C-alpha positions in Angstrom: 1.7 -26.8 -38.1 -1.0 -25.1 -36.3 -4.3 -24.8 -37.3 -6.9 -22.2 -37.0 -8.8 -24.9 -34.0 -5.4 -24.9 -32.1 -5.5 -23.4 -28.5 -3.0 -20.0 -29.0 0.2 -20.1 -27.8 1.6 -18.4 -25.2 3.3 -16.1 -27.0 0.2 -15.3 -28.9 -1.4 -11.9 -28.8 -5.0 -13.4 -29.6 -4.8 -14.4 -25.9 -5.5 -10.8 -24.5 -8.8 -11.3 -25.6 -9.1 -15.1 -26.2 -7.1 -16.5 -23.4 -8.1 -20.4 -22.9 -8.6 -19.3 -18.7 -9.3 -15.6 -19.0 -11.1 -15.4 -22.1 -11.3 -11.5 -22.8 -10.4 -10.3 -19.1 -7.1 -9.3 -19.7 -8.2 -6.8 -22.6 -10.4 -5.6 -20.2 -7.9 -5.4 -17.6 -6.2 -3.3 -20.0 -9.2 -0.7 -20.6 -9.6 -0.3 -17.0 -5.6 0.5 -16.4 -6.1 3.0 -19.0 -9.0 4.1 -16.6 -6.6 4.5 -13.5 -4.7 6.6 -15.8 -6.7 8.9 -16.3 -9.0 9.2 -12.7 -5.7 9.6 -11.2 -4.5 12.3 -13.7 -8.0 14.2 -13.1 -7.3 13.8 -9.2 -3.8 15.3 -8.8 -4.4 18.1 -11.6 -7.4 19.3 -10.1 -8.5 17.6 -7.1 -5.9 19.2 -5.1 -3.0 16.9 -5.4 -4.4 13.6 -4.1 -4.8 9.9 -5.7 -7.6 8.1 -5.8 -6.6 5.3 -7.3 -3.5 4.5 -6.0 -3.5 4.5 -1.9 0.4 3.6 -2.0 1.0 7.6 -2.9 -2.5 8.6 -1.0 -1.3 7.6 2.5 2.2 9.6 1.8 0.0 12.3 0.8 -2.0 12.4 3.9 1.4 12.0 6.0 3.0 15.7 3.7 -0.5 17.3 5.2 -0.2 16.3 8.2 3.2 17.7 8.1 1.9 21.3 7.0 3.5 20.3 3.5 2.0 23.2 1.2 -0.3 22.0 -1.6 -1.6 18.9 0.3 -5.1 18.8 1.3 -5.6 16.5 4.3 -9.3 16.2 3.9 -9.2 15.6 -0.1 -6.6 12.6 1.0 -9.0 11.6 3.6 -12.1 11.4 1.3 -10.2 9.9 -0.7 -8.7 7.0 1.6 -12.5 6.6 3.0 -13.8 6.4 -0.2 -11.6 4.2 -1.5 -12.1 1.7 1.7 -15.8 2.2 1.3 -15.2 1.0 -2.3 -13.0 -1.9 -1.5 -15.9 -3.1 1.4 -18.4 -3.3 -1.6 -16.6 -4.7 -3.5 -15.7 -7.7 -1.4 -19.0 -8.4 -0.4 -20.1 -8.5 -4.2 -17.4 -10.8 -5.0 -18.3 -12.9 -2.5 -22.1 -12.8 -3.6 -20.6 -13.4 -7.7 -17.7 -14.5 -7.7 -18.0 -17.8 -8.8 -19.2 -16.0 -12.2 -16.5 -13.9 -13.2 -18.3 -12.3 -16.2 -21.2 -11.6 -13.8 -18.7 -9.7 -11.3 -17.2 -7.6 -13.2 -20.4 -6.4 -14.9 -21.7 -5.6 -11.6 -18.4 -3.8 -10.5 -18.0 -1.3 -13.7 -21.7 -0.9 -14.2 -21.5 0.9 -10.1 -18.3 2.3 -10.8 -20.0 4.1 -14.1 -23.2 5.2 -11.9 -20.2 7.1 -9.5 -18.4 8.3 -12.2 -21.1 9.9 -14.1 -22.5 11.6 -10.4 -18.6 12.8 -10.2 -19.3 14.2 -13.6 -22.2 15.9 -13.0 -21.1 17.6 -9.9 -18.0 18.6 -11.6 -20.4 20.4 -14.5 -22.7 22.0 -12.1 -19.7 23.3 -10.1 -18.5 24.9 -13.2 -14.2 25.6 -14.0 -13.3 26.6 -10.4 -14.0 23.8 -8.3 -14.5 24.5 -4.8 -13.5 22.4 -1.8 -16.4 20.7 -1.4 -17.0 19.6 -4.7 -13.4 18.6 -5.1 -13.6 16.2 -1.8 -16.7 14.9 -3.3 -15.7 14.3 -7.1 -12.4 13.1 -4.9 -15.0 10.5 -2.7 -16.9 8.8 -5.3 -14.1 8.1 -7.4 -12.2 6.8 -4.9 -15.2 4.3 -4.1 -15.4 3.3 -7.7 -11.6 2.1 -7.8 -11.8 0.8 -3.9 -14.3 -1.8 -5.6 -12.7 -2.5 -8.9 -9.0 -3.2 -7.1 -11.7 -5.5 -4.9 -13.0 -7.2 -7.8 -9.6 -8.0 -9.3 -8.6 -9.5 -6.8 -11.1 -11.7 -7.4 -10.9 -12.3 -10.9 -7.2 -13.1 -10.9 -5.9 -12.2 -13.9 -1.9 -12.8 -14.5 -0.6 -9.5 -13.9 -2.8 -7.2 -14.5 -3.8 -5.3 -11.3 -5.2 -2.4 -13.1 -3.7 0.2 -10.0 -0.4 -0.6 -9.0 2.5 -0.9 -11.4 5.5 -1.7 -8.9 5.4 -5.4 -9.1 4.7 -5.2 -12.5 7.7 -3.4 -13.7 10.0 -5.9 -11.4 8.5 -8.6 -13.3 9.4 -7.3 -16.3 12.8 -6.6 -14.9 13.1 -10.1 -13.3 11.7 -12.4 -14.7 12.7 -11.2 -18.7 15.4 -14.2 -18.9 12.8 -16.6 -18.5 11.2 -16.6 -22.1 7.8 -16.4 -21.4 6.9 -13.3 -24.2 3.7 -13.3 -23.6 4.2 -12.6 -19.8 6.3 -9.7 -20.8 4.1 -8.6 -23.7 0.8 -8.3 -21.1 3.3 -6.2 -18.8 4.7 -3.9 -20.8 1.2 -3.5 -22.4 0.3 -2.6 -18.6 2.7 0.4 -18.3 1.8 1.7 -21.5 -1.8 1.5 -20.7 -1.8 3.5 -17.3 1.2 5.9 -19.0 -2.1 6.6 -21.9 -4.2 7.3 -19.7 -2.2 9.8 -17.2 -1.3 11.4 -20.8 -4.5 11.2 -22.2 -6.3 12.7 -18.9 -3.9 15.3 -18.3 -4.6 16.5 -21.9 -8.0 17.0 -21.3 -8.0 18.2 -17.6 -5.0 21.0 -18.7 -6.2 21.8 -22.4 -10.3 21.1 -22.2 -10.9 20.5 -18.7 -12.1 18.1 -15.5 -15.7 17.2 -16.8 -14.3 15.9 -20.2 -11.5 13.6 -18.5 -14.1 12.4 -16.2 -16.5 11.9 -19.2 -13.5 10.0 -20.8 -13.3 7.8 -17.6 -16.7 6.7 -17.3 -16.6 6.1 -21.0 -14.2 3.9 -20.5 -15.4 2.0 -17.5 -18.7 1.7 -19.1 -17.2 0.0 -22.5 -16.0 -2.7 -20.1 -19.2 -2.8 -18.1 -21.1 -3.3 -21.5 -18.5 -5.6 -22.6 -18.1 -7.7 -19.6 -22.0 -8.3 -19.4 -22.7 -9.2 -23.1 -19.8 -11.7 -22.9 -21.5 -12.8 -19.3 -24.6 -14.3 -21.1 -23.4 -17.3 -23.0 -21.6 -19.9 -20.8 -17.8 -19.7 -21.0 -14.5 -21.8 -19.4 -13.5 -18.4 -18.5 -16.4 -17.4 -15.6 -15.6 -19.9 -13.4 -13.5 -18.3 -10.5 -9.9 -19.2 -10.2 -8.3 -21.1 -7.3 
């Protein structure tokens, strides 16, 4: 019979916030996955059919724009792609410097993301309901820098199946590995899909019925929550702080 002192079993939902290896990182990664859905809803619906988190889709959109397809902005797509690469480079440098302590790395990266999204929010508020091309490209670039840094950090954090931005392998894992019997693996993958779906729905509803500023406000709030949680949980030594091989 298990006790409260026993380590959580592989199927325990408690592992999302108190995993023996990853601590609260799984739950925080799910919040960042919601964030991805929100920012891509903003970028697709408000910034001219451009992805700021999903670079696979964005590269395809660059191809559409180069081919002359209507409704696709080459400038916006290139701004997002360039911003993402800059953010990834910054996140890579931060990972090299802070990667030995995963809590501090996450706190630093999400703190920077919060600042970038607040600047994007201010630009959107100043531009008004009808965003000009310059404002759209600037917001796309800022959001893409934030997401690039996030991707680089998540790559270093190495939390099982939670990339926060890409679901292709997550969906593959749900279908391919179900028979292995690891319920928690299936649950966390399903939660990742639902998290991004929830973010996309929330972001789209805000853009369509309230405004871009409201959606960016939600994005900033989400990453701010992660930054605060990462900072607080990094103050006391814990096994999950250590870098993973």
